[in-house]
C-alpha positions as CSV (number, residue, x, y, z in Angstrom):
1,X,10.3,6.3,-40.1
2,X,10.5,10.1,-40.3
3,X,13.4,12.4,-38.4
4,X,11.5,15.2,-36.5
5,X,12.8,17.5,-39.0
6,X,11.3,15.6,-41.7
7,X,8.0,15.4,-39.7
8,X,7.8,18.9,-39.2
9,X,8.6,19.8,-42.7
10,X,5.6,17.7,-43.7
11,X,3.3,19.7,-41.5
12,X,4.4,23.2,-42.7
13,X,5.4,22.7,-46.3
14,X,1.4,23.2,-47.4
15,X,1.5,26.2,-44.6
16,X,4.3,28.2,-45.9
17,X,2.8,27.3,-49.5
18,X,-0.2,29.0,-48.4
19,X,1.5,32.1,-47.3
20,X,2.8,32.6,-51.0
21,X,6.1,31.2,-49.9
22,X,8.3,28.1,-50.3
23,X,9.6,26.3,-47.4
24,X,13.5,26.0,-47.8
25,X,14.8,24.3,-44.8
26,X,13.8,23.3,-41.1
27,X,15.9,22.2,-38.4
28,X,14.7,21.1,-34.7
29,X,17.3,21.1,-32.0
30,X,16.9,20.5,-28.2
31,X,17.8,23.2,-25.5
32,X,17.4,21.7,-22.3
33,X,13.9,20.7,-22.0
34,X,12.8,23.2,-24.8
35,X,13.0,22.6,-28.5
36,X,14.1,25.4,-30.9
37,X,12.5,25.0,-34.5
38,X,14.3,26.8,-37.2
39,X,12.4,27.5,-40.4
40,X,13.7,29.3,-43.5
41,X,11.2,30.4,-46.0
42,X,12.4,31.7,-49.6
43,X,10.4,33.3,-52.1
44,X,8.2,30.7,-54.5
45,X,10.2,29.1,-57.6
46,X,7.7,30.7,-60.0
47,X,8.5,34.3,-58.7
48,X,12.3,33.8,-58.7
49,X,11.7,33.0,-62.7
50,X,11.1,36.8,-63.1
51,X,13.6,38.8,-61.4
52,X,15.5,38.3,-58.4
53,X,14.7,39.6,-55.0
54,X,14.6,39.1,-51.4
55,X,11.7,38.0,-49.0
56,X,10.1,40.8,-47.1
57,X,10.1,41.3,-43.5
58,X,5.9,41.5,-43.6
59,X,6.2,38.1,-45.6
60,X,8.2,36.7,-43.1
61,X,5.8,37.7,-40.0
62,X,3.2,36.5,-42.1
63,X,4.6,33.1,-42.6
64,X,5.8,32.9,-38.7
65,X,2.2,33.6,-37.4
66,X,0.8,30.8,-40.0
67,X,3.8,28.5,-38.8
68,X,3.1,28.7,-35.1
69,X,-0.6,28.0,-35.7
70,X,0.2,24.8,-37.5
71,X,2.8,23.9,-35.1
72,X,0.4,24.2,-31.9
73,X,-2.7,22.6,-33.9
74,X,-0.3,19.3,-34.6
75,X,1.1,17.1,-32.1
76,X,4.3,16.8,-34.3
77,X,6.6,18.3,-31.5
78,X,4.5,16.4,-28.5
79,X,3.9,18.0,-25.2
80,X,7.5,19.5,-25.2
81,X,7.6,23.6,-25.2
82,X,9.4,25.2,-28.0
83,X,10.9,28.4,-29.6
84,X,10.3,29.3,-33.0
85,X,12.6,31.2,-35.1
86,X,11.5,32.1,-38.9
87,X,13.9,34.1,-41.1
88,X,14.5,34.4,-44.9
89,X,17.7,32.9,-46.5
90,X,21.2,34.8,-45.5
91,X,23.8,35.9,-48.3
92,X,26.1,32.7,-46.9
93,X,23.0,30.5,-48.0
94,X,24.7,27.8,-50.3
95,X,23.5,27.7,-53.8
96,X,22.2,23.9,-54.5
97,X,19.0,24.2,-56.0
98,X,18.0,26.2,-59.4
99,X,15.9,28.7,-57.5
100,X,18.7,29.3,-55.1
101,X,20.3,30.2,-58.6
102,X,17.6,32.4,-59.6
103,X,17.7,34.3,-56.7
104,X,21.3,35.0,-57.2
105,X,21.1,36.6,-60.5
106,X,23.5,39.6,-61.3
107,X,25.5,38.4,-58.0
108,X,28.8,37.4,-57.7
109,X,29.6,33.9,-56.7
110,X,32.0,31.3,-56.6
111,X,31.1,28.1,-58.2
112,X,32.3,24.6,-57.0
113,X,32.1,22.2,-60.0
114,X,31.4,18.5,-59.7
115,X,34.7,17.8,-61.2
116,X,36.3,19.5,-58.7
117,X,36.9,22.8,-60.3
118,X,35.9,25.9,-59.3
119,X,35.3,29.7,-61.2
120,X,34.2,32.9,-60.1
121,X,31.8,34.6,-61.9
122,X,28.3,37.0,-62.2
123,X,25.2,34.8,-62.7
124,X,23.7,36.1,-65.8
125,X,21.1,33.5,-66.5
126,X,19.2,30.6,-65.2
127,X,16.9,28.3,-66.7
128,X,15.6,24.6,-66.4
129,X,19.1,23.0,-67.9
130,X,21.5,25.2,-66.0
131,X,23.4,28.6,-65.3
132,X,25.1,31.3,-67.6
133,X,28.4,32.7,-65.8
134,X,30.0,35.7,-66.8
135,X,33.5,34.9,-65.5
136,X,35.1,37.6,-63.4
137,X,38.3,35.9,-62.2
138,X,40.2,37.3,-59.0
139,X,43.8,38.6,-59.2
140,X,46.5,36.1,-58.3
141,X,49.5,37.3,-56.5
142,X,48.9,41.0,-57.3
143,X,48.4,40.4,-61.2
144,X,45.4,41.4,-62.7
145,X,43.1,38.5,-64.4
146,X,43.7,38.1,-68.0
147,X,41.4,40.4,-70.3
148,X,40.1,37.7,-72.4
149,X,38.7,36.1,-69.4
150,X,37.1,38.7,-67.5
151,X,33.4,38.7,-68.7
152,X,33.8,35.7,-70.8
153,X,30.0,33.6,-70.6
154,X,30.8,29.9,-69.2
155,X,27.6,27.7,-69.5
156,X,26.9,25.1,-66.8
157,X,24.7,22.4,-67.0
158,X,23.1,21.7,-63.4
159,X,25.0,18.4,-63.2
160,X,28.3,20.2,-63.5
161,X,27.4,22.2,-60.3
162,X,28.1,20.8,-57.2
163,X,27.1,24.3,-55.3
164,X,27.7,28.1,-55.3
165,X,28.8,30.7,-53.0
166,X,27.6,34.3,-53.2
167,X,30.4,36.6,-52.9
168,X,30.5,39.8,-50.7
169,X,31.2,42.8,-52.5
170,X,32.1,46.6,-51.6
171,X,31.6,47.7,-54.9
172,X,29.5,46.5,-57.4
173,X,30.8,45.7,-60.5
174,X,28.0,47.8,-62.6
175,X,28.5,50.8,-60.6
176,X,29.1,53.7,-62.7
177,X,32.4,55.4,-61.9
178,X,31.3,58.6,-63.4
179,X,29.0,58.9,-60.4
180,X,31.8,58.8,-58.2
181,X,33.5,61.7,-60.5
182,X,30.3,63.8,-60.2
183,X,29.9,63.7,-56.6
184,X,33.7,64.6,-56.3
185,X,33.2,67.7,-58.1
186,X,30.1,68.7,-56.5
187,X,32.2,68.2,-53.4
188,X,34.8,70.5,-54.9
189,X,32.6,73.0,-55.7
190,X,31.0,73.3,-52.2
191,X,34.3,73.8,-51.1
192,X,34.8,76.7,-53.2
193,X,31.8,78.2,-52.2
194,X,32.1,77.7,-48.2
195,X,33.0,80.8,-46.7
196,X,36.7,80.3,-45.0
197,X,37.5,79.4,-41.4
198,X,38.0,83.3,-39.9
199,X,34.6,84.2,-41.3
200,X,33.0,81.0,-39.4
201,X,34.6,82.0,-36.6
202,X,33.2,85.7,-36.8
203,X,29.6,84.5,-37.1
204,X,29.6,82.0,-34.5
205,X,30.8,84.5,-31.8
206,X,28.2,87.2,-33.1
207,X,24.5,87.7,-31.1
208,X,25.7,88.3,-27.8
209,X,28.7,85.7,-27.9
210,X,26.3,82.8,-28.1
211,X,27.5,80.1,-30.6
212,X,25.3,78.7,-33.0
213,X,24.7,75.0,-33.1
214,X,25.9,72.9,-35.9
């Protein structure tokens, strides 16, 4: 006999497909006399083959309406009241399926291998056979990684991949440092053109002693 999660999944899979999305996960828990139904929707796998992206808020809202109507029309939850939560995958969602990896293209990930090893790199390519990762190993005890390792491509078949975890980046590797330099030069130029503090003080106290609002 299927579990309640599986039964709800059976009801909602086609509904979410018709909304143009993919049903990623369903969990049903109890909160007192009420059930909480959490549904995670993702972009369809065919769209993931083209380019990475995220589910829009409008798409989530459309799916939520369709899911609510389907649950109300079904007896899968019985007569118990329920609270519905529909969302898209968060950055902490483990990468366990090929479509998860397609969503993560260009992102920095930690890959857990089935042989017990792991590596850190940027997802470059994803296809039916596996994933291509460009190594981006972290520094160890303050020592930078070997230059020969940085950017080295590693091809992994799906059978070699246990899971992946997207890493939080405060600065992307493809950020252009020249942009920061240009910003700094622009700030310096503004500082040079700005009037000195004494001039500002004189201006602020003109016009019958009324201070200008900044």
